[in-house]
ZAVOTOR-134019 format. One line per 5 residues: their letters; for each residue z, y, x of N, C-alpha, C. Coordinates in pm, 1 decimal, always signed. Each point is the difference from the previous one (the first is absolute). Layout:
a> Z/Y/X/Z/Y/X/Z/Y/X | ... .
% end
This chain:
mvdqv> -3676.7/-2334.1/-3780.4/-41.0/+136.7/+33.0/+120.4/+94.0/-3.4 | +81.9/-14.3/-105.3/+119.2/+83.4/-13.6/+95.3/-25.4/+115.4 | +14.9/-129.7/+36.6/+88.4/-34.6/+111.0/-48.4/+62.6/+130.1 | -133.1/+0.3/+19.0/-54.7/+58.1/+122.2/+28.0/+150.6/+6.3 | -9.5/+66.1/-115.2/+28.4/+143.9/-4.9/+146.3/+25.6/+32.9 .
kvaad> +90.3/-85.3/-53.4/+142.6/+16.3/+27.5/+30.0/-19.5/+147.3 | -64.3/-102.4/+59.8/+20.6/-26.0/+142.5/-47.9/+118.0/+82.9 | -118.0/+52.9/-37.3/-54.5/+115.3/+72.5/+92.1/+120.8/-13.5 | +55.2/+18.8/-120.3/+90.6/+113.3/-21.4/+127.3/-15.9/+81.6 | +50.1/-126.9/+5.9/+120.5/-25.6/+78.4/-23.6/+25.9/+147.7 .
eqapt> -121.0/-32.6/+47.1/-31.0/+20.5/+141.4/-14.9/+148.6/+33.0 | -47.0/+78.5/-98.0/-20.6/+141.8/+24.5/+127.9/+80.5/-14.6 | +96.2/-51.1/-76.0/+122.8/+75.1/-26.2/+75.6/+36.9/+126.7 | +24.4/-94.6/+94.9/+72.0/+37.8/+120.1/-72.8/+106.4/+79.7 | -135.9/-7.7/-0.3/-77.3/+99.0/+75.4/+21.6/+139.4/-56.9 .
eqslr> +2.2/+9.6/-135.0/+18.9/+129.4/-63.1/+138.9/+55.0/+27.6 | +98.0/-89.0/+20.9/+136.9/+42.1/+25.4/+27.7/+21.5/+148.3 | -95.1/-33.3/+85.8/+23.7/+7.0/+144.1/+3.4/+144.5/+47.9 | +55.0/+18.3/+120.4/+7.3/+132.8/+60.0/-138.9/+46.1/+42.7 | -20.4/+128.4/-1.3/-129.2/+57.3/+36.8/+8.4/+61.0/+139.4 .
rnltn> -97.9/-32.5/+82.8/-3.2/+51.9/+137.0/-68.9/+137.7/+0.1 | +75.2/+100.8/-43.5/-54.9/+135.6/-11.3/+50.1/+95.1/+108.2 | +88.3/-46.6/+87.7/+52.8/+86.9/+105.0/-91.0/-5.0/+121.8 | -44.9/+116.1/+45.1/-88.5/+8.0/+115.9/+81.2/+22.7/+127.2 | -70.6/+7.5/+112.1/+67.3/+18.0/+128.8/+80.9/+129.7/+4.8 .
rhiql> -55.7/+108.1/-54.1/+73.5/+127.5/+5.3/+127.2/-5.7/-84.8 | -4.1/-73.7/-110.7/+120.3/-16.9/-80.5/+106.8/-74.8/+79.2 | -40.2/-109.7/+64.4/+94.9/-82.4/+74.8/+60.3/+78.5/+115.5 | -83.2/+74.7/+72.5/+48.7/+78.1/+113.9/+105.3/+101.3/-43.2 | -27.0/+69.9/-109.2/+93.5/+103.2/-45.1/+122.9/-59.7/-67.5 .
iaigg> -14.5/-116.0/-65.7/+116.9/-68.3/-56.0/+92.3/-43.4/+112.9 | -58.4/-49.4/+109.3/+79.7/-41.3/+115.6/+72.9/+118.7/+61.5 | -68.8/+112.6/+12.2/+62.2/+119.3/+58.1/+105.1/+57.2/-94.8 | -37.3/+13.0/-127.6/+92.8/+55.7/-97.5/+124.0/-85.4/-18.2 | -16.3/-132.7/+12.2/+115.0/-88.1/-13.2/+100.8/+16.7/+111.1 .
aigtg> -46.4/+43.1/+116.7/+89.1/+16.6/+115.1/+64.3/+137.4/+5.2 | -40.5/+90.0/-88.8/+53.9/+136.0/-0.4/+68.2/+23.9/-133.6 | +125.2/+37.4/+2.6/+70.1/+24.8/-124.9/+124.2/+83.5/+20.5 | +97.1/-18.2/-90.4/+122.5/+79.0/+7.0/+80.0/-30.4/+125.7 | -23.4/-117.7/+60.9/+69.7/-31.8/+124.0/-31.7/+98.5/+110.3 .
lfmgs> -122.0/+53.5/-1.2/-38.0/+101.9/+98.7/+29.1/+139.5/-51.9 | -42.5/+30.1/-122.1/+12.8/+135.7/-51.9/+145.4/+38.9/-26.6 | +80.7/-95.4/-45.6/+137.6/+33.6/-35.7/+102.2/-67.7/+91.0 | -32.8/-117.7/+51.7/+97.2/-75.3/+79.5/+2.0/+33.9/+147.0 | -102.3/+71.0/+49.0/-6.0/+28.7/+143.5/+117.0/+85.6/+45.8 .
gktis> +47.4/+91.2/-85.4/+113.8/+84.0/+37.6/+123.8/-81.9/+27.8 | +26.4/-99.0/-85.6/+118.3/-85.1/+18.4/-12.3/-85.5/+124.9 | -117.8/-56.1/+23.9/-17.5/-84.8/+118.2/+11.8/+81.4/+128.2 | -50.7/+122.9/-0.1/+11.5/+85.7/+118.4/+145.9/+34.0/+26.5 | +76.0/+31.3/-105.6/+141.2/+33.5/+18.6/+80.9/-119.9/+47.8 .
lagps> -43.3/-120.9/-34.6/+70.7/-121.1/+42.9/-30.8/-37.8/+144.2 | -126.7/+7.5/+38.8/-42.8/-53.4/+129.9/-45.7/+106.1/+98.7 | -28.5/+121.4/-46.8/-52.9/+101.3/+91.0/-143.0/-33.1/+39.7 | -45.4/+47.0/+114.5/-137.9/-25.8/+43.5/-33.6/-147.9/+17.1 | +102.0/-85.1/+14.7/-27.1/-143.3/+16.3/-62.5/-61.1/-124.3 .
iifvy> +1.9/+73.9/-112.3/-61.1/-51.3/-122.5/-149.4/-21.7/+19.2 | -59.7/+72.4/+94.2/-142.1/-18.9/+30.6/-24.8/-143.3/+45.2 | +87.2/-51.0/+87.2/-14.7/-137.1/+49.3/+29.0/-101.5/-110.4 | +90.5/+35.7/-91.6/+31.0/-88.4/-112.8/-125.2/-23.1/-84.2 | -70.2/+106.6/-34.3/-121.9/-12.3/-80.8/-108.7/-76.3/+75.6 .
miigf> -8.2/+20.7/+130.7/-100.9/-70.7/+78.5/+29.1/-149.7/+4.0 | +126.3/-36.9/+15.8/+38.0/-142.0/+4.8/-26.8/-67.1/-134.6 | +43.2/+64.8/-108.4/-21.7/-57.7/-133.1/-149.2/-12.8/-29.1 | -76.2/+103.1/+32.5/-144.4/-4.8/-21.8/-66.8/-109.5/+80.4 | +46.4/-20.0/+124.2/-55.6/-104.7/+86.3/+24.7/-137.9/-60.2 .
mlffv> +121.8/-24.8/-48.0/+32.6/-129.7/-58.3/-75.0/-22.5/-131.9 | -9.0/+103.7/-81.9/-68.1/-14.8/-128.6/-149.6/-22.0/+16.7 | -55.4/+48.8/+109.6/-142.0/-23.0/+25.6/-29.0/-149.3/+8.0 | +86.1/-75.5/+68.9/-21.1/-144.2/+12.8/+28.4/-72.3/-131.6 | +96.2/+50.2/-76.7/+25.2/-57.7/-132.3/-122.8/+17.5/-88.9 .
mramg> -59.0/+119.0/+4.2/-118.7/+26.4/-80.7/-119.8/-81.4/+48.1 | -11.2/-18.1/+129.5/-108.6/-83.5/+53.1/+12.9/-143.2/-53.0 | +121.8/-52.0/+2.7/+23.1/-136.0/-49.5/-31.3/-9.5/-149.0 | +41.9/+100.7/-76.5/-27.9/-0.3/-142.9/-150.0/+5.7/-26.6 | -71.1/+81.9/+76.3/-145.0/+9.2/-16.0/-69.8/-131.2/+30.2 .
ellls> +44.3/-68.6/+105.9/-59.3/-129.3/+35.4/+19.3/-101.0/-112.6 | +119.7/-1.8/-57.7/+27.7/-95.1/-107.5/-80.6/+33.0/-125.7 | -8.7/+127.6/-33.9/-75.3/+38.7/-119.7/-147.9/-32.9/+12.9 | -55.4/+19.0/+119.2/-142.7/-25.3/+19.9/-30.7/-147.2/+24.9 | +103.4/-80.9/+22.6/-23.6/-143.2/+19.1/-42.6/-67.3/-130.1 .
nleyk> +32.5/+62.6/-112.1/-38.5/-52.3/-130.8/-15.9/+118.7/-94.7 | -122.2/+32.7/-35.3/-25.5/+117.1/-83.2/+46.6/-17.6/-144.0 | +52.0/-119.4/-32.5/+59.0/-20.1/-131.7/+139.8/+61.2/-7.4 | +59.3/+28.8/+116.0/+131.2/+64.3/+1.5/-12.6/+142.9/-52.9 | +84.5/+34.3/-96.7/-2.2/+135.1/-56.5/+100.0/+91.7/+69.6 .
sfsdf> +108.7/-57.3/+50.6/+100.0/+77.3/+73.0/+80.0/-96.1/+86.3 | +98.5/+53.2/+71.7/+77.0/-85.4/+91.3/+86.9/-101.4/-73.5 | +32.3/+23.9/-127.6/+77.3/-99.5/-74.7/-82.9/-125.4/-25.5 | -133.2/+14.4/-3.5/-87.4/-115.3/-21.4/+0.8/-94.1/+119.5 | -10.0/+55.2/+122.5/+0.6/-92.7/+113.1/+140.2/-52.8/+27.6 .
aadll> +103.9/+71.5/-44.4/+135.5/-54.8/+10.5/+13.5/-122.2/-90.4 | -55.3/+9.7/-121.3/+4.1/-112.8/-93.1/-85.4/-115.7/+48.9 | -114.1/+29.9/+59.2/-91.8/-103.8/+45.6/+54.5/-74.6/+121.3 | +59.9/+73.0/+92.9/+43.2/-60.8/+126.0/+142.8/-52.3/-4.2 | +86.7/+63.6/-78.8/+141.4/-38.7/-2.2/+43.8/-62.8/-131.3 .
gpwag> -78.8/+20.7/-105.3/+35.7/-57.2/-128.2/+13.3/+106.4/-107.5 | -4.1/-41.6/-128.0/+8.1/+95.7/-111.2/+126.2/+85.3/+3.0 | +112.1/-58.5/+44.4/+125.0/+75.9/+3.7/-11.2/+120.9/+92.6 | -72.1/-16.8/+111.8/-15.8/+109.6/+95.6/-85.0/+111.8/-59.5 | -107.5/-37.5/-70.9/-83.0/+100.3/-64.6/+75.8/+74.1/-108.8 .
yftgw> +77.9/-75.6/-79.4/+80.4/+60.6/-106.2/+101.8/+97.1/+58.0 | +70.4/-45.7/+103.4/+103.6/+83.1/+61.9/-60.8/+124.2/+65.0 | -110.6/-17.9/+71.8/-64.6/+112.8/+68.3/-51.3/+102.9/-99.6 | -66.2/-48.2/-106.1/-56.9/+91.6/-98.5/+104.8/+82.6/-71.8 | +104.3/-67.1/-49.6/+101.9/+73.1/-74.7/+88.3/+84.4/+90.6 .
tywfc> +24.7/-44.1/+122.6/+76.0/+82.5/+94.6/-76.9/+126.9/+32.8 | -131.9/-14.9/+18.2/-83.5/+116.9/+28.5/+0.8/+96.5/-117.9 | -7.7/-54.7/-120.9/+5.4/+83.5/-120.3/+131.9/+76.1/-6.3 | +110.9/-69.2/+26.2/+131.7/+64.7/-5.2/+12.0/+108.6/+106.9 | -51.0/-27.2/+119.4/+4.0/+99.8/+107.9/-73.5/+127.0/-40.5 .
wvvtg> -112.3/-16.0/-69.2/-75.9/+118.0/-40.0/+64.7/+72.4/-116.7 | +74.7/-71.2/-83.2/+77.0/+67.5/-105.4/+103.2/+92.3/+63.7 | +72.0/-52.7/+100.8/+100.9/+80.4/+69.8/-65.8/+115.6/+75.0 | -109.0/-30.4/+71.4/-70.5/+104.2/+75.8/-57.6/+106.2/-92.9 | -54.3/-45.0/-113.7/-55.0/+94.9/-96.2/+105.6/+95.4/-52.4 .
madvv> +120.2/-53.4/-28.5/+108.1/+86.5/-46.6/+44.9/+96.4/+109.6 | -2.0/-46.4/+125.4/+34.0/+88.9/+111.9/-100.1/+114.6/+9.8 | -126.9/-31.3/-21.3/-102.7/+104.6/+2.8/+15.6/+96.2/-117.3 | +36.9/-53.2/-116.2/+23.1/+86.5/-116.1/+114.3/+97.2/+28.5 | +107.6/-50.7/+61.8/+113.5/+86.2/+36.3/-43.8/+107.3/+99.1 .
aitay> -82.0/-40.5/+98.6/-47.3/+95.9/+100.5/-86.6/+108.6/-63.5 | -91.5/-40.8/-88.0/-87.5/+97.6/-65.8/+81.0/+92.8/-89.9 | +101.2/-55.4/-67.4/+86.8/+82.3/-84.3/+74.7/+103.3/+83.1 | +43.6/-40.2/+120.2/+69.1/+94.1/+89.2/-92.4/+113.8/+41.1 | -125.6/-34.1/+30.9/-97.7/+104.6/+32.8/-23.3/+91.6/-120.3 .
aqfwf> -11.2/-58.6/-119.2/-22.1/+79.7/-121.0/+117.0/+94.3/-25.3 | +122.2/-47.1/+25.8/+118.0/+84.4/-17.4/+0.3/+116.3/+98.4 | -53.4/-24.1/+119.3/-5.2/+106.1/+101.4/-96.4/+110.7/-41.8 | -118.4/-40.0/-50.4/-101.9/+98.4/-35.9/+20.4/+56.7/-139.9 | +58.7/-81.6/-88.7/+23.5/+44.7/-137.7/+146.0/-27.3/-36.5 .
pglsd> +91.5/+85.6/+42.5/+144.3/-25.2/-19.4/+40.2/-17.5/-146.0 | -72.9/+62.0/-91.7/+36.3/-9.5/-140.6/-46.0/-127.3/-68.4 | -77.0/-82.9/+69.5/-54.2/-122.3/-59.3/+105.1/-110.7/-0.3 | +18.0/-64.2/-114.8/+98.0/-108.6/-10.7/-45.0/-121.4/+80.4 | +97.7/-71.8/+55.4/-31.9/-118.3/+80.4/-76.0/-104.3/-81.1 .
wvasl> +44.9/-23.3/-123.3/-60.8/-107.0/-79.1/-144.7/+31.7/-36.6 | -32.5/+128.1/-15.5/-137.5/+37.9/-33.1/-92.6/-32.6/+116.6 | +41.0/+39.4/+121.2/-81.3/-28.0/+118.6/-12.9/-150.3/+22.8 | +110.0/-73.6/-15.8/-2.3/-145.1/+22.4/-90.7/-69.7/-100.5 | +11.9/+37.1/-127.9/-82.7/-61.5/-104.1/-147.3/+31.2/+22.2 .
avill> -30.7/+123.0/+39.5/-139.4/+38.3/+24.4/-59.7/-81.9/+114.0 | +78.5/-21.8/+106.1/-48.2/-78.2/+114.5/-22.9/-145.0/-40.0 | +93.7/-58.0/-75.4/-12.8/-139.6/-42.6/-123.5/-18.4/-88.1 | -21.7/+91.0/-94.6/-117.5/-8.8/-87.3/-129.1/+17.2/+79.5 | +2.3/+88.7/+98.8/-118.0/+19.4/+84.2/-31.5/-126.8/+78.8 .
llgln> +102.4/-61.4/+58.9/-20.5/-123.4/+76.2/-50.5/-112.1/-90.3 | +54.5/-7.9/-121.6/-45.4/-101.5/-95.2/-147.3/+20.1/-32.8 | -39.1/+123.9/-26.4/-139.2/+28.3/-31.4/-94.1/-33.7/+113.9 | +41.1/+29.7/+122.6/-84.2/-29.5/+115.7/-20.7/-149.9/+17.7 | +104.0/-78.3/-27.8/-9.4/-144.3/+20.6/-68.5/-72.7/-115.0 .
latvk> -23.0/+67.5/-110.8/-72.7/-60.9/-111.7/-150.0/+23.4/+10.2 | -41.5/+75.6/+99.9/-142.3/+30.8/+16.6/-76.1/-122.1/+51.3 | -131.8/+4.4/-10.6/-83.7/-108.0/+53.3/+7.5/-1.6/+152.2 | -44.2/-109.3/+59.5/+7.9/-14.6/+145.1/-77.0/+111.1/+71.0 | -121.6/+25.0/-46.0/-82.9/+101.5/+65.7/+62.5/+138.3/-11.5 .
mfgem> +51.9/+32.7/-118.6/+62.4/+130.8/-19.2/+128.3/+10.8/+81.9 | +76.2/-109.3/+5.0/+122.2/-1.1/+80.0/-32.8/+22.7/+147.3 | -106.2/-64.5/+46.8/-41.8/+18.8/+138.6/-37.0/+144.2/+29.1 | -68.8/+64.3/-95.0/-37.2/+140.7/+18.0/+123.4/+89.3/+4.4 | +94.9/-25.8/-89.2/+121.3/+81.9/-2.0/+79.9/-18.3/+127.9 .
efwfa> +12.5/-125.2/+45.3/+70.3/-26.4/+125.4/-69.7/+69.3/+116.4 | -132.0/-0.2/-2.7/-77.6/+63.9/+106.5/+34.3/+147.9/+10.4 | -1.2/+70.3/-112.6/+21.7/+144.5/+3.0/+146.8/+35.2/+21.6 | +91.2/-79.5/-55.3/+142.1/+26.0/+26.2/+32.7/-21.3/+147.9 | -56.3/-105.0/+58.5/+20.7/-24.5/+142.9/-62.0/+111.2/+83.4 .
mikiv> -113.7/+50.7/-44.7/-64.6/+110.4/+71.5/+88.5/+123.9/+0.8 | +68.9/+24.8/-111.2/+92.7/+113.9/-5.9/+111.4/-17.5/+103.0 | +54.0/-122.2/+10.4/+104.2/-26.5/+99.6/-51.4/+24.8/+140.9 | -119.1/-49.3/+27.5/-57.7/+14.1/+134.4/-19.5/+147.0/+34.9 | -56.4/+75.4/-94.1/-23.0/+143.3/+24.6/+132.3/+71.4/+24.9 .
aival> +103.6/-35.6/-77.6/+130.7/+64.3/+16.4/+58.7/-28.4/+138.3 | -7.8/-126.0/+45.4/+58.0/-34.8/+129.4/-81.2/+59.1/+114.5 | -132.3/-5.4/-10.8/-84.3/+60.3/+104.4/+26.4/+150.0/+8.6 | +15.4/+65.7/-115.6/+31.4/+143.2/-0.5/+134.8/+25.5/+66.2 | +98.6/-86.0/-28.9/+131.7/+12.1/+62.9/-10.5/-8.9/+151.4 .
ivvgl> -75.1/-98.4/+48.5/-13.9/-20.0/+144.4/-73.2/+117.1/+64.7 | -109.6/+42.6/-60.7/-80.0/+109.4/+57.6/+79.6/+130.1/+2.9 | +63.4/+34.0/-112.0/+79.0/+123.6/-5.5/+115.3/-5.7/+99.6 | +65.1/-116.8/+9.8/+109.5/-14.5/+95.6/-45.7/+17.7/+143.4 | -114.3/-57.6/+35.3/-53.3/+14.7/+135.9/-34.1/+145.8/+30.3 .
vmvmm> -56.6/+69.0/-98.6/-31.4/+142.5/+18.4/+128.0/+79.6/+23.5 | +104.6/-32.1/-75.1/+128.2/+69.3/+17.1/+58.0/-24.2/+139.0 | -12.6/-122.7/+50.0/+50.5/-31.4/+134.0/-79.9/+74.7/+105.8 | -132.0/-0.9/-12.1/-84.7/+65.3/+100.2/+16.9/+152.2/-0.7 | +32.9/+55.6/-116.5/+18.5/+145.0/-9.9/+145.4/+40.7/+21.0 .
hfqsp> +86.1/-99.1/+34.4/+142.8/+26.1/+25.0/+64.4/+72.5/-118.5 | -25.2/-53.8/-117.4/+53.5/+58.1/-123.0/+152.4/+0.2/+3.6 | +59.5/+108.7/-46.3/+145.1/+11.4/-7.2/+45.3/+2.6/-145.3 | +104.5/-76.8/-28.0/+56.3/-2.8/-134.4/+84.7/+125.3/-22.6 | +40.4/+27.4/-124.6/+86.4/+116.6/-26.7/+130.7/-3.1/+78.5 .
tgvea> +43.7/-119.3/+41.6/+123.6/-10.6/+78.4/-24.5/+12.8/+149.6 | -126.2/+20.1/+38.6/-31.1/+20.1/+140.9/-36.8/-125.5/+76.2 | -12.5/-114.7/-69.0/-35.3/-125.8/+66.2/-151.0/-4.6/+20.2 | -42.6/-26.7/+122.8/-142.1/-3.2/+32.7/-54.1/-142.2/-9.5 | -114.2/-15.2/-64.7/-63.1/-131.5/-11.9/-46.0/-48.0/+136.8 .
sfahl> +40.2/-121.7/+36.7/-34.1/-53.2/+132.0/+18.8/-151.4/+1.1 | -85.5/-68.6/+75.3/+15.6/-144.5/+15.6/+129.0/-34.3/+73.8 | +56.4/+96.7/+70.1/+122.9/-23.8/+76.4/+117.6/-36.1/-89.9 | -8.7/+32.8/-129.6/+107.6/-36.6/-92.4/+18.1/-151.6/-6.5 | -102.9/-73.7/+36.8/+6.7/-146.2/-8.6/+96.8/-59.0/+101.1 .
wndgg> +20.6/+65.7/+112.4/+85.9/-57.6/+104.3/+109.2/+93.5/+51.1 | -2.9/+126.2/-40.4/+97.7/+95.2/+53.5/+138.8/-12.9/-61.1 | +7.8/-48.4/-121.9/+128.2/-5.3/-71.3/+56.3/-142.1/-0.7 | +41.2/-47.3/+115.8/+59.7/-133.3/+9.4/-95.7/-109.4/+40.3 | -124.3/+35.2/+36.2/-96.4/-100.6/+42.3/-65.9/-69.8/-117.4 .
wfpkg> -70.5/-109.0/+31.9/-72.6/-73.9/-102.9/+92.9/-82.8/-88.3 | +119.8/-34.1/+50.3/+94.3/-82.7/-76.9/+133.5/+73.6/-13.1 | +1.8/+113.5/-69.1/+123.3/+79.1/-8.3/+111.1/-68.2/-78.9 | -34.6/-88.5/-91.8/+100.3/-71.1/-80.4/+32.3/-137.4/+57.8 | -52.7/-27.6/+119.8/+27.6/-127.8/+62.9/-75.3/-115.0/-64.4 .
isgff> +34.5/-120.1/+42.7/-68.0/-118.5/-51.0/+33.9/-25.1/-146.8 | +121.8/+39.1/-42.1/+39.4/-20.1/-140.0/-83.6/+87.7/-93.1 | -24.0/+125.1/+40.6/-84.6/+87.6/-80.1/-143.3/-48.9/-5.1 | -46.1/-55.0/+113.0/-135.7/-54.0/+6.7/-19.0/-111.5/-101.9 | +94.8/-95.2/-4.3/-11.8/-111.4/-94.4/+28.1/+43.7/-143.8 .
agfqi> +80.4/+104.9/-17.5/+27.8/+48.5/-135.7/-125.7/+55.0/-65.6 | -93.4/+48.6/+81.1/-123.2/+54.4/-55.3/-93.0/-104.4/-58.2 | +17.9/-127.2/+39.1/-90.8/-105.0/-46.4/+8.4/-20.9/-150.5 | +120.5/+7.7/-55.3/+18.3/-32.8/-141.5/-83.5/+89.9/-90.5 | +5.5/+131.0/+24.1/-75.8/+92.9/-83.5/-146.8/+0.9/+40.3 .
avfaf> -27.2/-14.3/+130.0/-139.2/+2.8/+46.8/-80.0/-116.5/-57.4 | +63.1/-116.1/-15.1/-69.3/-115.5/-58.1/-46.1/+32.0/-141.9 | +83.7/+72.4/-74.7/-36.0/+35.9/-137.6/-126.4/+84.8/-3.6 | -22.8/+78.6/+105.5/-118.7/+85.8/+4.3/-128.8/-81.1/+0.1 | +7.7/-126.2/+43.1/-119.7/-83.4/+8.9/-21.2/-86.1/-124.6 .
vgiel> +89.4/+12.9/-97.8/-18.9/-74.6/-124.6/-129.9/+45.6/-66.0 | -86.1/-93.9/-30.7/-129.9/+31.6/-57.8/-114.5/-27.5/+94.4 | +33.5/-24.3/+128.2/-106.0/-27.8/+96.6/-70.9/-131.3/-32.5 | +70.4/-87.4/-73.5/-56.8/-130.2/-34.1/-89.5/+5.4/-123.4 | -11.1/+116.0/-62.9/-79.3/+11.4/-122.5/-145.3/-40.2/+20.3 .
vgtta> -49.8/+20.5/+120.8/-138.5/-38.6/+27.7/-18.8/-150.2/-20.4 | +106.6/-77.6/+17.7/-8.7/-144.2/-18.9/-10.5/-41.5/-145.1 | +40.5/+87.4/-91.2/-9.1/-32.5/-142.5/-136.9/+33.6/-57.6 | -87.7/+57.4/+81.6/-133.1/+39.1/-48.0/-107.3/-102.3/+35.2 | +37.8/-108.8/+66.6/-98.9/-95.9/+50.8/-89.9/-54.6/-110.4 .
aetkd> +58.0/-28.0/-116.2/-77.6/-61.2/-108.4/-85.7/+100.7/-75.5 | +17.6/+129.3/+28.1/-75.4/+101.9/-72.7/-84.9/+86.0/+93.5 | -22.7/-50.9/+120.9/-80.0/+71.1/+99.7/-140.1/-58.9/+4.7 | -100.5/+84.9/+6.6/-138.6/-46.8/+0.5/-31.4/-84.9/+122.3 | +45.2/+43.3/+115.1/-32.1/-69.9/+124.4/+127.1/-15.6/+83.0 .
peksl> +92.1/-88.5/-42.5/+129.6/-10.5/+68.4/-10.5/-42.5/+145.7 | -104.7/-78.7/+35.3/-12.9/-45.4/+139.1/-17.2/+116.6/+96.8 | -55.6/+110.6/-46.5/-19.9/+117.1/+86.1/+104.5/+108.5/-25.5 | +32.8/+21.3/-127.3/+88.5/+111.4/-35.0/+143.3/-22.1/+45.6 | +54.4/-121.1/-23.0/+139.2/-25.7/+35.7/+25.5/+10.3/+150.3 .
prain> -82.8/-63.7/+85.8/+23.5/+14.9/+144.4/-5.1/+144.9/+46.5 | -92.3/+78.4/-53.8/-9.2/+141.3/+38.9/+127.7/+74.5/-37.0 | +48.7/-23.8/-121.0/+120.5/+69.7/-45.5/+121.8/-40.8/+81.8 | +12.9/-129.7/+27.3/+116.7/-49.1/+73.5/-4.8/+42.2/+146.1 | -116.5/-6.2/+61.6/-11.3/+36.0/+141.8/+21.0/+148.9/+25.3 .
sipir> -8.3/+80.9/-104.7/+21.5/+143.9/+17.4/+146.9/+39.3/-12.3 | +87.6/-97.7/-24.9/+142.3/+29.5/-17.3/+60.3/+71.2/+120.9 | -21.0/-47.4/+125.0/+60.8/+70.4/+114.8/-40.8/+146.4/+8.6 | -127.1/+29.8/-26.9/-46.8/+138.8/+5.7/+68.9/+82.8/-107.5 | +14.1/-57.9/-120.0/+65.7/+72.4/-108.9/+145.3/+29.0/+33.4 .
iimfy> +68.6/-98.4/+59.4/+141.4/+18.1/+33.1/+16.4/+113.0/+100.9 | -83.0/-1.8/+103.6/+9.4/+103.0/+103.6/-31.1/+137.4/-58.2 | -104.6/+8.2/-80.4/-43.5/+130.1/-51.4/+95.7/+55.5/-104.5 | +34.1/-81.1/-99.5/+72.3/+53.3/-114.5/+151.3/-2.8/+14.6 | +54.1/-86.5/+82.2/+144.4/-4.5/+18.4/+41.8/+61.5/+132.5 .
vfali> -50.9/-52.7/+109.8/+43.2/+44.5/+132.8/-35.1/+146.5/+22.3 | -125.3/+38.0/-23.4/-40.4/+139.2/+20.3/+77.1/+94.4/-91.9 | +17.3/-41.2/-126.8/+72.0/+85.5/-94.9/+144.2/+21.6/+43.7 | +67.1/-106.0/+44.6/+139.3/+12.4/+43.7/+11.4/+84.3/+126.5 | -94.2/-17.3/+92.8/+0.8/+80.6/+122.9/-12.7/+148.1/-34.0 .
vimsv> -90.6/+32.5/-90.5/-21.3/+140.0/-38.3/+123.0/+56.3/-70.5 | +58.1/-78.2/-91.1/+118.4/+46.9/-73.3/+113.1/+33.7/+95.9 | +27.4/-90.4/+95.9/+111.2/+22.0/+92.9/-33.4/+100.3/+110.1 | -127.1/+35.0/+13.6/-38.2/+104.2/+95.3/+14.8/+138.6/-61.8 | -31.0/+10.7/-127.3/+13.0/+128.3/-69.5/+146.2/+29.8/-31.4 .
tpwss> +73.1/-103.9/-41.7/+141.8/+13.8/-33.8/+80.5/-98.4/+84.0 | +99.6/+44.3/+76.6/+82.1/-93.0/+78.4/+55.6/-110.5/-88.4 | +2.3/-121.7/+51.2/+40.8/-113.9/-81.9/+141.0/+17.1/-54.5 | +86.6/+68.2/+74.0/+138.2/+18.8/-44.7/+9.5/+92.7/-120.7 | -107.3/+74.2/-28.3/-1.5/+90.7/-115.5/-66.6/-62.2/-121.5 .
vv> -57.5/-119.3/+17.5/-68.0/-68.4/-110.3/+102.9/-73.5/-83.3 | -5.6/+17.0/-131.8/+95.0/-66.9/-89.2/-76.8/-78.1/-105.9 .
% end
């Protein structure tokens, strides 16, 4: 009898330790959108515009087009076996344990570097708005905040990601709408520059920096898409992955056009690309 109880307890232990499928479709959709929007757009767009000029629009479209197929492939692999928790699992299953080990730890290291880059970016924003604030205070506060967010339960994390992503979406939509209104009303800056779509081609054409400037924009633009794969790490914690993941992945082209291409067009229409720093 005692042995039977021990066996039953052993069988139940893995279940109690297993991941919980508490993420709903709305969580997955917003995690996918929020993962594709970050400091690469809010802070890095100025650098990419100065490097490539209006041709940066095509750079983002090309990268988004290629990543769409990468995400489709990842989604197919994740849904081929619902025991896969993330892409490191199918790497280990199909290529061997070494591939899973290498993929998992490389991904972890990439996010450590990316996380520190985001901390630096947030600290720079904090210094702009609060000049008297010490760098280390802002950096420590951001790190502690990120730690607290990642220690939350799956359901709570999904809710926080949902609302944080919603803030990003509202900010970008507001940017696009306000920019379009400024263009239609022929808004003039204090220096006398009038907002117009003609800024996209009047100052040296679509490729003012030539082919070298066009390719130079890829390096920073690729960084803007870091996080787009986050939807793939939610497969094991999604209530209905067969429906939620395809919806999130198939919406990538629309997100790229709306949040990157439209935003960049509006920015360079309101302010000539040569004045963007």
